[in-house]
C-alpha positions in Angstrom: -132.0 150.4 18.1 -135.1 150.4 20.5 -137.1 152.2 17.7 -136.6 149.0 15.5 -137.4 146.5 18.2 -140.9 145.6 16.8 -139.4 145.2 13.3 -136.6 143.0 14.6 -139.0 140.9 16.7 -141.2 140.4 13.7 -138.1 139.5 11.5 -136.9 136.9 14.1 -140.4 135.4 14.1 -140.3 135.0 10.4 -136.9 133.2 10.7 -138.3 130.9 13.3 -141.2 130.3 11.0 -139.1 129.2 8.0 -137.4 126.8 10.4 -140.8 125.5 11.6 -139.9 126.5 15.1 -137.6 123.5 15.4 -134.7 122.8 17.7 -131.6 122.0 15.8 -128.8 119.5 16.7 -125.2 120.8 17.0 -123.6 121.4 13.7 -120.3 119.7 13.0 -118.4 122.4 11.1 -116.4 121.3 8.1 -114.3 124.5 7.8 -112.3 123.5 4.8 -115.5 122.7 2.9 -117.0 126.1 3.8 -113.8 127.8 2.8 -114.1 126.2 -0.6 -117.7 127.4 -0.9 -116.5 130.9 0.0 -114.1 130.9 -3.0 -117.0 130.1 -5.2 -119.2 133.0 -3.9 -116.7 135.8 -3.4 -116.0 138.6 -5.8 -114.0 140.7 -3.4 -113.1 140.9 0.3 -115.5 138.4 2.0 -116.3 136.4 5.0 -119.0 133.8 5.7 -121.3 132.8 8.5 -123.6 129.9 9.4 -127.0 131.1 10.4 -129.6 129.1 12.3 -133.1 130.5 11.4 -135.2 128.6 14.0 -133.0 130.1 16.8 -132.2 133.4 14.9 -128.6 132.5 15.8 -125.2 133.1 14.2 -123.4 129.9 15.0 -120.2 130.6 13.3 -118.5 133.6 11.7 -115.3 133.0 9.7 -112.0 134.8 10.8 -112.1 137.0 7.6 -114.8 139.2 9.3 -111.8 140.8 11.1 -110.3 142.1 8.0 -113.5 142.9 6.2 -115.5 144.6 9.0 -113.0 144.7 11.9 -115.1 142.6 14.4 -114.1 139.7 16.4 -115.7 136.6 14.9 -116.3 135.0 18.4 -118.2 138.1 19.5 -120.3 138.5 16.3 -123.9 137.6 17.1 -127.3 138.3 15.6 -127.7 141.4 17.8 -124.5 142.9 16.6 -125.3 142.0 13.0 -128.6 143.8 13.1 -127.2 146.7 15.0 -124.6 147.5 12.3 -127.0 147.5 9.4 -127.4 151.1 8.2 -130.7 152.5 9.8 -132.1 153.5 6.4 -131.3 150.0 5.0 -132.7 148.0 7.9 -136.5 148.1 6.7 -135.3 147.0 3.3 -133.3 144.2 4.7 -136.2 143.0 6.8 -138.5 143.3 3.7 -136.1 141.2 1.6 -135.8 138.6 4.4 -139.6 138.5 4.7 -139.7 137.9 0.9 -137.1 135.1 1.2 -139.1 133.4 3.8 -142.3 133.5 1.6 -140.3 132.2 -1.4 -138.7 129.3 0.5 -142.0 128.3 2.2 -143.4 127.8 -1.2 -140.6 125.6 -2.5 -140.7 121.8 -2.3 -138.4 120.4 0.3 -136.1 118.9 -2.3 -135.5 122.3 -3.9 -134.7 124.4 -0.7 -131.0 123.8 -1.1 -131.0 124.7 -4.9 -131.5 128.5 -4.6 -129.2 131.3 -3.5 -130.8 134.6 -2.4 -128.7 137.7 -3.2 -129.0 141.5 -2.2 -126.9 144.2 -0.9 -127.1 146.8 1.9 -124.9 149.0 4.0 -123.1 147.8 7.1 -120.9 149.7 9.6 -117.4 148.6 10.1 -115.8 148.6 13.6 -114.1 152.0 12.7 -117.6 153.6 12.1 -117.3 153.7 8.3 -120.2 152.2 6.3 -119.4 149.9 3.4 -121.8 148.3 1.0 -121.9 144.5 1.5 -123.6 141.9 -0.8 -125.3 139.1 1.0 -125.5 135.7 -0.6 -127.4 133.0 1.2 -128.0 129.3 0.4 -129.7 126.7 2.6 -127.3 123.9 3.6 -129.5 121.9 6.0 -133.2 121.0 6.0 -135.4 118.2 7.1 -138.0 116.1 5.6 -140.8 118.5 6.6 -139.1 121.3 4.5 -137.8 123.3 7.7 -134.8 125.5 6.9 -132.4 124.7 9.6 -129.1 126.3 8.6 -128.0 128.8 5.9 -124.5 129.4 4.6 -124.2 133.2 4.2 -121.4 135.0 2.4 -120.9 138.7 2.8 -118.6 140.6 0.2 -117.6 144.2 0.3 -118.6 145.7 -3.0 -118.1 149.3 -2.1 -115.7 149.8 -5.0 -118.1 148.1 -7.5 -121.3 149.8 -6.6 -121.9 153.4 -5.8 -125.6 153.9 -5.7 -128.1 152.9 -2.9 -130.6 151.0 -5.1 -131.3 147.7 -3.5 -132.9 144.7 -5.2 -133.5 141.0 -4.4 -132.7 138.2 -6.7 -133.1 134.3 -6.3 -130.3 132.5 -8.3 -131.3 129.0 -9.3 -128.6 126.3 -8.8 -128.3 122.8 -10.4 -130.3 124.0 -13.3 -133.2 125.7 -11.5 -134.5 128.9 -13.0 -133.4 132.3 -11.6 -135.6 135.2 -10.6 -134.0 138.6 -10.9 -135.0 141.8 -9.2 -138.2 140.3 -7.7 -141.0 142.3 -6.2 -140.8 142.2 -2.4 -143.6 142.0 0.1 -143.3 145.7 1.2 -144.3 144.6 4.7 -141.5 146.5 6.4 -141.0 149.5 4.1 -142.1 152.7 5.7 -144.7 154.6 3.9 -143.5 157.7 2.0 -143.8 161.0 3.9 -146.0 163.4 1.9 -146.6 166.0 4.6 -143.9 168.3 6.2 -143.7 168.4 10.0 -145.4 171.9 9.8 -148.2 170.5 7.8 -148.5 167.5 10.2 -148.7 170.1 13.1 -151.5 171.9 11.3 -153.4 168.6 10.6 -153.1 167.8 14.4 -154.7 171.1 15.3 -157.4 170.7 12.7 -158.2 167.4 14.4 -158.8 169.3 17.6 -161.3 171.6 15.8 -159.0 174.7 16.0 -159.9 177.4 13.4 -157.5 178.9 11.0 -157.1 182.1 13.2 -156.5 179.9 16.3 -153.8 177.8 14.5 -152.1 181.0 13.2 -151.9 182.3 16.8 -150.5 179.1 18.2 -147.8 178.9 15.4 -147.1 182.6 15.3 -147.8 182.8 11.6 -150.4 184.7 9.6 -153.9 183.3 8.8 -153.1 183.7 5.2 -150.0 181.3 5.6 -152.2 178.8 7.3 -154.7 178.9 4.6 -151.8 178.3 2.1 -150.7 175.3 4.2 -154.2 174.0 4.3 -154.6 174.2 0.5 -151.3 172.5 -0.1 -152.3 169.8 2.5 -155.6 169.1 0.7 -153.9 168.8 -2.6 -151.1 166.5 -1.3 -153.7 164.2 0.5 -156.4 164.4 -2.2 -159.0 165.4 0.5 -161.7 168.0 0.4 -163.0 168.2 4.0 -161.3 168.4 7.4 -163.0 165.3 8.5 -161.8 163.4 5.5 -158.3 164.8 6.0 -158.1 163.8 9.7 -159.4 160.2 9.0 -157.1 159.7 6.2 -154.1 161.0 8.2 -154.8 158.6 11.0 -155.2 155.7 8.6 -152.0 156.5 6.9 -150.1 157.3 10.0 -149.3 160.8 9.1 -150.3 162.0 12.5 
């Protein structure tokens, strides 16, 4: 989890931003009303939570989380929620949330509660098994300044309905508003595609230290011919023609 701390810090900052960094009053829960909303949203085993973006805080998780994921609703907090998202899906989750913030910050205040965001990702049950959960979120409390103060969020186990790992974000219009399906995301949190192998990165690091092909071969206990083959492949993959260009591009792209 520590490796994801910068991402999570940035994510919480974005949640606070959409809430205009405001302090919210205590929410009076109308459980029966929320249960009726749950029936509208669900298409399978589901639970809901009330999320406070300015505080990055889960204020309430419904008892159904026990049967769906196996967690105690009273102990289910934001830290637990982020911890049980599949590590491979967490950057995409953050990217979707970043896009949701951008979308809502560009909406007029009177339309903030007229859109539902929807996407899915994998979450770890208490027994260690990962299941695919669809998240549907709608804003239920704002203020006159357009701050998003609370969201009603439903999680539904769709493991039996969806078997691939493709993830997409949609905004579903309510009360006659238009919908936006499979929208393009910000890409802010998505890690760049790795194009170099670990051995190739090792060779690039040695080239950055001005080591010759022969010296690299000696350090890696491989033949100079193999090093030359690696260098040729590296040049083709990175579309570079000189060592200086390769090193500068590798640093810029975070390859080394």
